[in-house]
N, C-alpha and C positions, 0 to 999 in steps of 0.2 A: 163370364168373360174367359177367353182362353189365355192361360198363364204362358210366358214365354220360356222356350227350352233354352238352356244355356247352350251356346255353340261350342262342341268339342274339339272340331278341327282347328288346330293351332293352339291348342290349350294345354296346359300342364297337366297330365293325367297319369294316375299310378298304374304301372304294367299290370294287365290281367295276369300274366304268367308268373309274376315274381312270388306270390304266396308258396305256389307249389314247389318252386324252384329252389326257393330260400329253405324251405321246411324239410326238403329232401323226399317229399311224397310224389315226385315225378317220376315217370317210369322209362328208362333207357332200355337199349336191347338186352344189356346185360341183366337187367331186371323181369324181363319175359322168360317165362318157361312153359314146357308143355311136356305132357306125359311120354316117359319112353325117352328122353333126350340123352343124345350121345354128342360127343365132343371131337373136334377136329384139331390136328395140328400138323403144320405143313413141314416137310423136308424141303429145304432151300439150298439153293446153291452156295458154297463158300467161294466159288470162282467167279472172276467177272467174264471169263469166256471160257467155254468148255464144251466137248461132246460129250453126251452121256452115252457111254458103251452099255451099261447093264445096271438095273436096280434090282438087288436082291432083297426081299421083303420077308424072308423064312424066318429069321431070328426075330423079326419084330412082331410076326403074327403068333410067337409063342409066348408073348408077354402076357400077363394076366389082365384081362379087361379090353384088350385089342380085338376088335371085331373085324375090321379090314384094313387093308393097306391098297390105296388106289393110286395107280399110276396113269399118264397119260394116255399110254395105249390101252388101259382100261376103258377109258372114257371116249377114245376117239371115235368110236361107232356110235356114240350118244350125244355129241356136242359138235357144234360148228367152232371155228376160230373165233376168238374175240374179236368184235367189230372196232375199227379203228375210230379214233376221236375225229369228229368233223365238226361242221358247223353247229352251234347250240346256243343255249342262252348266254353263255360267255361270249358270244359274238364272233366276228371274223370270218374268213372265207373257210378254206378247207385244204388239206394237204392231198397229195397223190394217195390213192387206196389200192396200190399194188398187193396182190395177195401174198407176195414174198416176204411183206413186212408184218404179216399177222402171225399169231401164234396160239395155240390152244390153252385152255386154261391152266392145265398142267403141262409144261412143255416138255417136247418130245425131241428127243436126239441131240439137242444143242441149247446151251443157255449164254444169255448177252450180258449179265449183270449179276453181282452178288445179291442173294435174296431172292432170286427168281424160283418159284415154287416147281418141283417136279415129282411131288407125291404128297398124298394126304393121308395120314393115319386116321382112323375112326376108332373110338373106344368109349367105354362106359364111363369113364370119367377124364378131365383134363389132365390129372396126374399120369394116367395111364397112357393117355395119348402122347404126351412128352416123353416118357419112358420108351415107348414104341418108336417114336421118331428117331430117337438116338441109335436105336438098334437098325434102322433101315441102311444098307450098304450101298452105295452108289460108286460105281466105277467111272472115275471121272477120266478125261484125257484133256489136260489143260491146252488152251490155244493162246496165242499172244493177244494181249489187251490193250486198248486205248483209252487211257483215263482222262484225257483232256482234249480240247479242240485242235490244239497243235498238232499232237500225236495222230489223233483221228484224221487229219487232213493232209499228212505227209504221204509222199508218193509210196513209201514201203508199209504203210499202215495195212493191218488186215482188215478185210471187207466183212463188215457187219451183216449186211444184206446184199444178196447177188445183184439185186436190181437197183441198187444205189451206189454207182460209181463214185469213188472218192470219198464215201460215206455221207455224201451230201443227200439229204432228204429232199428239200426243195429249196429254191431261191423266190424272192420276189423284189421285183424293182419298180419304184417309181421315179421318174425324171420329169420335171414340169419346169416351165419357163427355159431359161438359158444360163443354167449354173456355170457351164464352162466358161462363157463369156464374162460372167460376173466375178468369178475367181482371177481372170487375166487381168481385170481392170482393177482388182481390189486394192486399197492403199496398204493393207495387212491381210495375210492369212494366218488364222489361229488354228493350230491343230492341238488334239489331246486324244489319247486312248484311254478309255473308261471300262471300268469292269461293274457290272451288276451281278454280285456273286450268287451261288446257287443257295437256295433257303430250303429249310423245312417247315410244314404247316404248323405242326405241334398243337393240335387242338386238345384240349383238356381230356376229352373222351377220344381215346384211338377208334380206328374202325372196329365193327363188331356186324356179324352176321348170324342170323338164326334162320334156317330153310327148315319147312316141315310139309311133308307131302299132303295133297289134299284128296282124300279117298272119294269125296263126292264127284270130283270133276276129272280126277287123274293129272291134275295140275299140282301146284305147289305155291306155298305162301312163305314169303321171305320177308323177314324183318331186319332193316339194314340201318345203321347209321350213316345216313344218305342226304345230299341236298336236292335231290331230283328224283323222287319217287318214280315218276311215269317214264322218265329217261331210262332208268334201271330197268323197269318192267319190260320196257319194249326191247331193249338190248339182251336182257335174258331170254326173252321169247325167241329172239333170233338165234341165240346160242344154243338153246335146246330144241329147236325147230318145232315150237308148237305156237298155236294161236296165242294172241296177247291176252285173251280173257281167261287163259289157264295158269296166268301167272298174276299173283297178287303181291304187290310190295307195300309194306308198312314203314313208314319212318317214324317212330315214336318221338320222345325227345331226343334231341342231338345236340351232343355237347361240343359244339363248335365245328367249323367246317373249312373255311377260308379257301375254298375252292378245290382243297385236296379231297373232297368227299363227293365230287361230282361226276367222276367217270365210272365206268364199269370194271371192276378188277377181277383178275383170275380167282380170288379167294370167293368172291360171290357167285361167280358162275360155278365153281367146283361145289360148293355146298349145294345150290340149286338142283345142279345134275345129279348129285349123288343122292339127296333126299329123295328125289323123284325115283331113281333107278333102284335103290335099295330099301325103299319105303321106310326111312329112318328119320326122325327129326334130329338135326344137327345143328351144333353151336360152334362158331370160332370168335375168338376174340383177340385182337391184335395186341401184342406186346409193345412196349415202347421201342425195344430194340428193332422189332420187326418194322414198326412204324418208319424208323429212319431209313431202312434198306428196301422196304416194298410198297411205301405209299408215295406217289409222285411228289417231285420236287417242283420248285419255282425259281423264276428268274433266269441266271444261268447264262448270261450273255457277256460277250467281249466286243466293244464297239470302238470304232474309229470315227472322230468327228474332225470337220472342218468347217470354219466360218470365214466368210469373204466380209472383211469389216473395212469401213470408211473412217476417217479420222474423227469424225463427230460421234462414232459409236453406231452408226447405222449398220446392220447386218443385210448384207445383198444378196447372200447365197448361203446354203448349208449343204454339207455333205455328211451322210450318215450310213456307215456300213455296218450292220449288226450281224455278229457271227453268234448263233445261238447255239447252245448244247441241249439237245434234246433228248438225250440218254439214248437206251437201247431200243425202244419201240416209239413210233409215232402216235402222241397222244396230245391232242390239242395242239398241234403244231401250226396253228394259225396264230398263236401267241406273238411270236416275233412281227407278224404281219400288222398286228394292232400298235405294236411298237412304231411302226412306219406311219401307220394311219394317223397317228399322234405326233409325227414328226416335226411339226413346226409349233406346238403348244399354243401359248398365248400370244404368238408373235406373227408380224403381217411378212413373214417369208415368202417370197413369190418364186424364187428359184431355188429348187431342191433337187437333190441328187440322192435318193436313198435305196439302200439295198439290205435285204436280210438274207442270210445263208443258215438254213437248218442243219446241224451236222450230228449225225449218230456217234455215241460214244459207249463204251461199255460201263455204264452207270444206270442207276434207277431213272426211269423216264421223268421227264420235265413236262409239266402241264401248270394249270391255273394254281396262281398263290395269289391272294388279296390285292386285286389290281389288275393283274393278268395283262401284262405288255403296256400298260399306260403307266405304271410307276417307272419302268425303264426309260420310258421317253422323257420324262420329266425330269428325270435325274441327269440323263444327257444334257438336255437343253439347258436347265438351270446350273449346272456345273459349267457348262461352255459358256454361258452367258458372264458368270464370275470370271472365268478365265479371260474373257475378251476385256472385262472391265479391268482386271489386274494389268494386262498388256499395255492398254491405253492410260493407265493412271486415273481412271474415273471410278466414281461410285458405282456400285452394282445397281443401285435403283435408277440410276440414270440411263444406263445402257438398256434396262427393261422399258422404262418410260419411252425411249427413243424409238422402240421397236413393237410396242403393244398394238394389238388390233383394236381401232378406236371403238367406242359404243354406237357411233353412227353408221359403222359398217355391217352390221347384224341386221339379218342372218347373213353369215358370212362363209363364203366357199372356200375351203383351204385347197392348196394344190395337191394334197394328199386324199382329195375326194369326200372329205367331211363337209357338213354343212352345219355350223356352229348355230345353236338357237339364239342365245343371248348372253351378254357378258359386259361387265364393267371391270376390267382387271386393274386398272389404276386405283379405282375407289377402294377395291379390297387390300391392295397394297398399301396406299396411303393410311388406311385404318390400321393395319397391323403394325406399320412402323410408328405410329403415333401411340399405340397401346405399349409398345415396346420401350419406348423413349429412345429411339436409336442414337439421335444426336448426343443425348448425355451419356450414353454407353460409349459412344467413340471417344469422346472427352477422357472418360475413366480408363479406357483401353491405352490410350497414349501416355497417361500418367504412369500407368503400371510398366509400360516398355522403358519409359525414361528412368524409373526408380529401379529397374530390374527386379521387380517383384516375382517372387516365386510363381504364383497363378498367373497365367496369362489369360487374357479374354477375348473371345471371338464374338462376332455377330454375324450371323447369316439369314438370308432370305431366300425365299423361293415362290414362285408363282406357279399355278398348274391349272390344267383344264383337262377333263377325262371325258370320255365317251362311255354311256351307259345306258340302261333301258332298253335292252336286246329284245327282239322278237323271238319268233315271227308272231307270237301272240300269248295272250295269258287268258285264264277262264274263271268264272265266279257263277256260283248259283246262291241266291239271297232268298231265304224261305221265312215269311212270317207264319208261325205256328198258331192253330186256333186259339190259344189263350194270348196271343200278342207278343211273346217272346219271339226272337228271331235266331235261326241258325242259318251260318253262311259256310259255304264251302269253297275252297280256294284252290286253285291247281297248283301254286307256289307252296313251298314247304319249309316253315321256319327252323332256324337252328341258332336261335338268340336273338334275331332280328326284332322280335316284338309284333308281327303280324296280327295276332289276336287282339293287341290294344290299338294299333292304327287302323285296322279294318274296321273294328267295332265303333271308333270315333267316325268314321266317315258313314258308317249305316245310321248311327244315332242321329247325326245331323240332318240326314236326308229321309229318314222314315218317321221320326219322332218316337223312337223306341229307347227307353231308359239304357244306359251304356252298360249296367251290370245284368241286363236281360238279353244280352247279344252273345251267343256262343260260336266262335269261329273254328271250323274243322279243316284240318289239313293232313297230308302226309299219308293217306290211305287211297291206293289206287281204285279199290272196289268201291268206294262212295263218294271221292272228289271228281271233278271234272278233269278232263286232259290238260296237263300243264306241262310248263317247261323248266320247272325247278327254280331255286334261289341261288343266284350268280349273276356277277356283272353288275350289282346295283340296279336290279331290275323290278324286285317285287313291288315296291309302292307305284312305281312309275307305271308299269304295265299290269301287275295284279290288282293294284289298288283302283287304277282306272276302270278294270273290269268289275271290282266291287262296286264301284260308284255307279257303272253302267247298269248293272242289274237292280241295285237299290232304286234308280230312277224309274226303271221299268215297273218295279214293284209299286213305286208311289204313284206311276200314272193309273195302274189299274186300282189302286186303293181310291184315287179321287173319283174315278168311275163309279165305284162302288157306294162311295161317300154321297154321289150325286143322287142316287136312287133313295137312299137313307134320308138324306135332306129335302127330298122332293125339289132338287133343283137341276139347271142344265150342267151337263158335264163341264163345259167350259167356264161355269161361274164357281166351281169349287177349286180352290188354291190350297196349298199345303203352306201354312205360315206359322212361324212359333211354336212348331212342333206338333200342330193339329191340322185337321182336314176341314176348312171351313167354306160358308159361302162368301164370295168376294164382297167386302164392304158390310158384311155382317157377321162380325167375329163371335157373336154370342151362339150362331148356329155352326155348332164345330164338333168334330167327332176325333176320338183318338183311335189310334192304328188297332188297339185291343179290340174296340168296338166294331171296326171294320172287318178285322181278321175274324170274329165270331160270325159275320154276316157271309164272308167269303165262303165259309166251310159249311153254312146252313143250307136251309132248302128254298129259300125265298129269292134267289138271285134272279135277275131279269133274264128273260130266254135270251139265249145266243152267247151268254157269259159263261165261262168256264170257272168251275169250282177251283178253290184254293188261292193262295196268294204268294207266288213265287216267280223268280224270272233267272234265266240262265244270261250270260253274257260272255262273248269272247272278244276281248279288245286287241286290236291288232295296232301297233304304234306306227304313226305316219312316218316317223324317222326316230333317230336317236336323240337323247338329250346330253347337254354338256356342263354339268356343274364344274365350279371354279372356285380358286381362293388364293389367298397369299398366307404364308407361314413365316414366322422370325424366330429363329433360336438363338440363344445366348448360351455359349459354354465357357467354362473354366478349364485349363490344362495345367496340370503340375508339371513344371519345367524338368524336375528332377526325376519323375516317374513315367511322365507321358500319359498320365490317366486323364481322361476326359469326362468333366462332369456337366450335364445339361442343368444349368441355374434356372433359366427361364425358358419358357415356350408359349409364344402367341399364334393362334389359329384364327384366321378369319375366313371362312367357308360359307361358299354360296350354294344352297341346293334348291334354289327357287322357294316356292311356298312351303313352309314346314307345317306337316300336318301334326306331327308329335314332337314338340321341341325336347322333351325329355329322351325320347329315342334317339333324336338327332345327337344330343350330347354324348350319350354313350356310345355310339358309332364313332363319333370324332375322337374319344378319348382313347377306345380300343385301336382305333387306327393309327394314332399318333404313337401310341405304345410299341406298335409293330414296326412303323416306319423309323422310329428312333432306334430300335434293336437292329435293324438291318445297317443302319448307319454305323452303329458302334460294337455290335457284339456277335451277331449269328452269322455263320457261315458253314455250309456242309463242304467237307473237304475229303478229295479222293487221293489216293497215292497214284503213281504214274502207272501202275498195273491195274488200277481199277477198284482197288481194296479201299472201303469206307474208313476214314480215320476218325471221324466224328459220329462214331456209332452209338452214342448215348447221351443222356442230357449232363452227364459228367464232361463231356467234351464240346458239345453243342450248347453255346450260352444263351439262354433265353433271358429276358429282363426280370429282375425282381422290382418289387415297388420303390425300393430306394434307388433304383437306377434312375427313376423318372421324376420330373418336377411336378408341381401343381400347375395344371394348365390353365392358361388364360384364353378363353374361347369367345368369338364374336362372330358376327353374321353380316353379309350384304344380302339383300333378297331380289334376285332378277327373276321372275317368273318365265318359264317357257311357254310358248304358244302351242305347243305339240302334244299336250295331253289336258284333259278338262280340268285338272287341279292346279295346273302351272307348276307341278313338283318335279325336281330332278333328284337324282339318287345320291345317297351320301355314305353308303356302305365302305367304299373303298377310298374315298375323296381325302381322308387324312393321312392315309398310308401314302398316298402320292406325293401330297406336298411336304411331307416332314422329312422323308430320308435326306433329299437334297438341301434343305435348310441346315439340318445338323452338319453336314458335310462341308458346306460352304462357310458355316461359322468356324469349324475347326481349321481350315485352311486360311480363314481371315486371322485367325490368333497366329498363325504361324507364317504369314505372308511376310512379316518383317525380317523373318530370316530366311528369306527366298525360296519358301516352298511354293509351288504353284498347283500341285495335285497330289492328293494321296487317295488310293484306292481302299474301299471299304473291306471288312469292317474296320473301323479306327480304333483298335485295340492299344493298350498302353505301348506294348513293344513297337508298334509299327509308328506311333506317333514320336515316340523317345528316339527311335533310330533317325526319324526325318529331322528332329531337333539335333541330335549328335552330329548328324553330317553337315550341319551348317555351322558347328562351331569352330 
């Protein structure tokens, strides 16, 4: 009799990756070494805006151990300008690609933000490279700088790019229905300006690159801490002007990314070019201070919102004008467009007037950070709903329920061009409120106010929906080896998500291979199929569907081989309970190991190819839309303004959960980062473009004591648009948590007349708001 194989999809399974990560035996870029390795340190601009008159390298070249000092002029004949960020796995459309907005890996003639590299020192040791960089003398001609949106858009502002009048990179508008008429007829118009402040990614491992020449091909091999090896490979080939097969990119273990390791940076291109040009293996490891000035930031939007409201709380129209600070160069400037695409959230708004304006400033470029445009949209809408509720004197959940898209409306076409797949928004909110015990909390809140207790209590909620599972495709190869174990290759590249675990669960269930006999390979462009990287919560939805498709192709061939071995018709052989058996005769069954031995043997039927493997490219028919509801409970010290998150409830719906353990990890991490934006984190520039928060002494990341124990739960609403019914979860908790916390803080302060506070809600800001009401 065939024994049943436990179903792994949906089961709590220990992560395959954890033993090597926990024990420190995993290898990051910093652990990779090659013979003859040299080190690179970059000379960076101390000015936000300046012309480069001259770079004097003579003193640096005299330093012991310094081999070369490379400038942009040295590389100009050997490299192209860096490609602009366009449509990618992070989704969205694309900005304009005018050549005037591009720059070389080492900038020539002009710099536009503090930290922009103009030279690279190559030395035999890192210390020697640091010393050499200090001896490079740059003759700077400082220029007027614009450090924020207002100054960049002023009539007198210096122009950062000649082809960008008014420093506007591009604008996008979405106007549907008749919002103007709705606002004229409205019982009340509610307005609020909101800021989603600039953030830094702060992965535990900063960026790192090692580039070595390949003497066999004349190409280069690049090890990089990166989220999308094939994307980096293709971009580097473009910059170097060589065929793609002369560039190999390897992403070993990657210590976090959060979107900031998706693009192609000047440092990557400089190392690849210099390694190939000078026939030297080169290493560069980003310092934390470099990370703050040279790695892309996120968010950085100022938005004006208006809602046309009826007396019963129905919102008949919304206006949203997003002004996005994109920094000095255009990288992933479609992100504000994503904000507009999600500009109705979970609500049945049909009349919308939405606009985004992307503006250049003399600051580090702004690109993807966990959520990339969707957290901003949810923050604006969920705060706006609470402002409306406060204006009307109604409970915030009442306004939400009045405007939710009902379950019967799905699939739902939004006026912003999205097609939501499935959703039960009220169900998620009801569950979150019940778990939090909101009515009891409100009683406690009123008692504290009456008693004039020092700690105030606030209860905030937020509902969100996000778009994820971006294409255009993802790829997989699943191979059953002759011994019956499995090697799978995926085009996505993990940096903490647990691909090796989840993909092995899928394969085990569909091929009958033990979980511990499956190895998942990723991160090397030499032996993995073309992929679009990990970002935008796409790896399970798109990459997992490719893994499933390849596994089913292997299963189909295994059934045909089993039919010859069991002397049965192919249509009579089924895969059941982990074995390949004759339909209705479970005693006549084979394991995948027995079939694999046959697949690589000599006795295959005529016309059947040897081997047992398959390739699949999965192209998603559309995006998927996870959603959820969060409730935050905060306490505020009246005397100091300090905010403490006492409790946090998260109910998230990511469709069918393949690995609940991994979902929990993603939710916990997302909540931490979302709460951090609400209360702690902010990149600050001075008016002249100097970075004020240049280290972790000034930029506040959360500690464990800043966070409560999370209460997480779920609803399950499968999507019909991939074979597993799964939606992404990597960014969802970040999206819902930020507005929930801010709503909770404002809820605690509303008795004192506070309507809105901008993030981060640090003690001084909260204390000042309280003081202003006394």
